[in-house]
N, C-alpha and C positions, 0 to 999 in steps of 0.2 A: 596690534591685531588688525585694526582697520587699515592702516598703512599696507599691511601685507596683502589684504583682500584688494585693495585698490590696485597695487602693482599686478597681482594676479589677473584681474580684469583687463588691465591695460595691455598686457602682453599675451592675452588669450588669442589663439589662432584657431582656425577651422580645424586643423589636424588635431588639437587638443581635445576638441569635442568628439572626434572620431576615436581617439585614444581612450577617452573615459567611457564611451559606448562599448567598445570591445572588452574593456575590463568589467564593466557591469554585466554584460551577457556572460562572460566566463563565470563570474561569482554567482550569477543566477542558477547557471547549470550545475555548478558545483554544489549549491545548496540543494537543488532538486535531486542530485545524485545521493547525497547524504541523507535527505530527509527520509524517515521511517527506518533507519538503521541504528545500531548502536554507536556508529561513529558520530551521529548527530549529537548525541549526549555529550560525547568527549569534546566536540568541537564547541559546544556551549561553555563547557568548563573551561577550555583554553582561552575563549574570548573573555570571560569574567576575569581570569587571571591577567590578561593582556590589559584589560581596563584597570584593575587594580594596580598594576605596574605603572601605568601612566599617571593615575591620580597620585600615587605616593611620590613619584618625581616631582610633580607640580606642586605639591604640598610640602616638598623638602623633608619627607620622613625617610631619611638616609638609610637607617636599619632595615625597615620594611622593603624599601626599594632595592637594597642589596640582595636580600633574601630572595624576592620575588625574581630578580634579574637572574640569579644563580639558578633558581628553580626552572626558569624558561630555557636557559642552556642545556639543562639535563632533559627537558621536555623535547627539545628539538632533536636530540640524539634518540630519545625513546619513541617518538612519533612513528618513524617508518616501521618499528616493531609492533606498535600498538595497532596501527592502520594497515597492516600488511594485507589482509584479506580485501579490504575496500580498494587499495592502491593497485592491487593486481587486477581487480575486476574493472577498475577504471582504465588501466592501460590495456587490457584486453578489448574493451569496448572502443577506445580510441583506435586501436589497430584495425578493428573491423569497420570503422567509420560510423558507429552508432553512439558515440558519447554526446553528440549534439542533436539527436534525434530521439523521439519517444519510442520506447520499445513496443514492438508489435510482432505479432506471429507472422509467419509466412503461411501461404495457404495450406501446405503439406502438414505443418506442425499444428495448426489450428485444427484442421480436420481430425488429425489423429487424436488430439486432446479432446475434442468435443465427442467423438465416438466412444472413447473409453468412459468419458463422464456420463453421456446418456445411457451406456450400457449398464454402468454401475447403478445409477439412480433408477433405471427400470427394473433391474433386478431386486434391489431393496424395496421398491413400491410393490412388486408382486409379492414379496415375502413379509409385507408389513413392518419392515425394519426402519425405524426412525433415523433420520439423518439430517445433517446441518453443514453445508458446504460453502465455504467463503472464497471468492476469487478476488484477489488483491488487484487493485488498479493504481492509480496516480497516488492516492493518499495512503501512507504507510501503515501497516497494522502491527508494527513490532510490539506495541504495548500490549496487545491482544495474544500476540505469539508467546509472550512471556507467561501468561496465565496458563498456557497448556504444556504440553510435552512436545519437545522439539524432535522433528523426524528427519526433515530433508532428505527426501527420497523422490525418484521420478514418479510421476502420477501414472497410476495404472488402475483399471476397473477391480482387479482382483485385491489389490491393497486397500483400496477404498471400502470395498465390501467387507473385508476382514476387520477393519478398524471398527466399523459401525456394528458388528455382529453382537447380538444381545450377550450380556453378562460377560464381555470382554473388558480389560481395564480401561480402554480408550473410547468406549462407545458413547459415553456421556459427553456433551460439549460440542464444539465445532472443529471441523477440519479446515485450515487455512492453506490455500494454494497461492503460490507466487510463481507466475510464469507457467512451466510445466511441472513444477515440483511441489509435493506436499512438504510444507515446512513445520506444521504443527498440527496436533490432534488434541482433543479434550480442552480446547480453548474456550474461556468464558466470554460472552459478549453481552452488551448492555441491552436491557429490556426497553421496548418503546413506552413511553408515558402517554401515547395516544389513548383515549377512552372509548372511541367509537369503533374499535375493532370488534369483529364478530366474536361472541362468547365460544363458538366452536374451535377457534384457534388456540392452540397451546403455547406453552413456553418457548418452543422452537421457533414458531412463527413470530412471536413477539420479539425474540432476539433477534431474528433476521431483519425485522422492520427497524428494531432499535439501531442496529449497526448501519443499515442502510440511510438512516436518517443523519448519522455522524460522519459518514465517509462516501466515496464513490464506489465501493466495493459491490459486486453482484453476489447475492445470497441465495443459494438453492436449498429448498426444504423438502424432505420426504415425510409425510404425516405417518405415524406409527399406527394411528386408528384407521385411517381410510386409504393410506397408499397414494394419496394425491401429491403430485410434485407442484411446488410453487416456486416462484422467484420474486425476490425483493430487490428493489433499487430505488433510491430517492425517496424512501418513505412510502412507496407503492408496493403492493403484492399483487401479482398475477397467478392465479390458480390453475389447476388441471392442465398442466403441460404434458404433452407427449414427447417421446424421443426426438421427433422430428422438430418439434417446437423449441426444444432445447437448441438444438443445432442452428436452425433458422434464426432465432432470436439472438444468440450469442456470437454467431460467426462474424456479423458485421463489426462488433465491438472489439473482437480479437484482432481482426485483419486491418481495421482503420487506422492509419498512422496519427491522424488528427483526433485524439481521444475526446478532446472537449467537444468537437462537432459530432462525434459518435454518441457521446453521452446525451447531448441535448436531444437528437433524433430518437434514441433509445427511450428516454424519459417520456417524450411526447406520445411514443407507441404504447408505453406501459400505462400512462395515464387513460389513453382511449380503452385499452383491455380492461382497466380497473373500473372505469364508469359503466362499461357494457355489463361487467359482473354485479353490479349493485343492484 
C-alpha cells in the first residue's frame, strides 16, 4: 500500500489534479441534485451495498462476495427503472443548461407566483382562515412531505384557499411548495423549543419557527385569531406583513441565483425587523 502511494505521488501530474477537481465538482453537484429526494435514500443503500462488497472481497468471504456481486449486477439493470424520474429531470436540466447552476425563478415566474401567493394569503387573512405555507429552498423537505398528503399541482391562489378552508380534510398542517408547485398538504412540522416566544403565538407560529431553525425554508403563517400574516426564517419571525411586504421581501430571494448571498441579506433584514418589533 505504501509503495503504491509513493508511486502515485511520484507520477502525479498537474493534469491529474485538474482531473480530480472536475470529478469532485461533478460528484458534489450530483449529491446536491439528489439531496432531499427519494433517490438520495436509494443512493445511500447502494453505497452500503458497494462497501459490503468491497469488505467481503478483502476478507475473502467468497459466498457473501459472490451473492453481493450478483446483486449489484441485477441492480445495475434495475437502476435506470428505479431512478427514471430523477434521470429524466437531470437530462432536462442539462439540456437547458441548468444542471450546474442553482435553480432560480425568472422575473415573470417569480412575479406570477408572488402575486398568487399574496392574493391567497390576504384572502385568508380577511376571512380569519389559519394557514401555514412552506417554501422549500436549498435544504430538501422530503421527510416532511412524507408526513402529509402529496398533491403535486401548479400553485394557484384558488387552490391554496380551498386547501385551508375550514372543515376540509387538508386544512390542518402545512402546505409545502417546491418551485411553483404545491407538492404536499397537511404536512407535520417540528415545533420550536425556544421558550422566549410570545404566549400569543399558537401552534402554527411555533411550527413555522421550528422548521426555520432546522432548514433554510421560508414559512408564511396566517393567524386564525387575528388574521395577521407572519414570515419565519432562520429562527426569526416577522409579523404584520402586507401583500406588498410579501412581494418585496420574497422577490429578491426567488430571483437571486446566489442563494447563499440572498439568504444572508434576507436574514439580516429579518433580524432588524424582529428587533424593531420587540
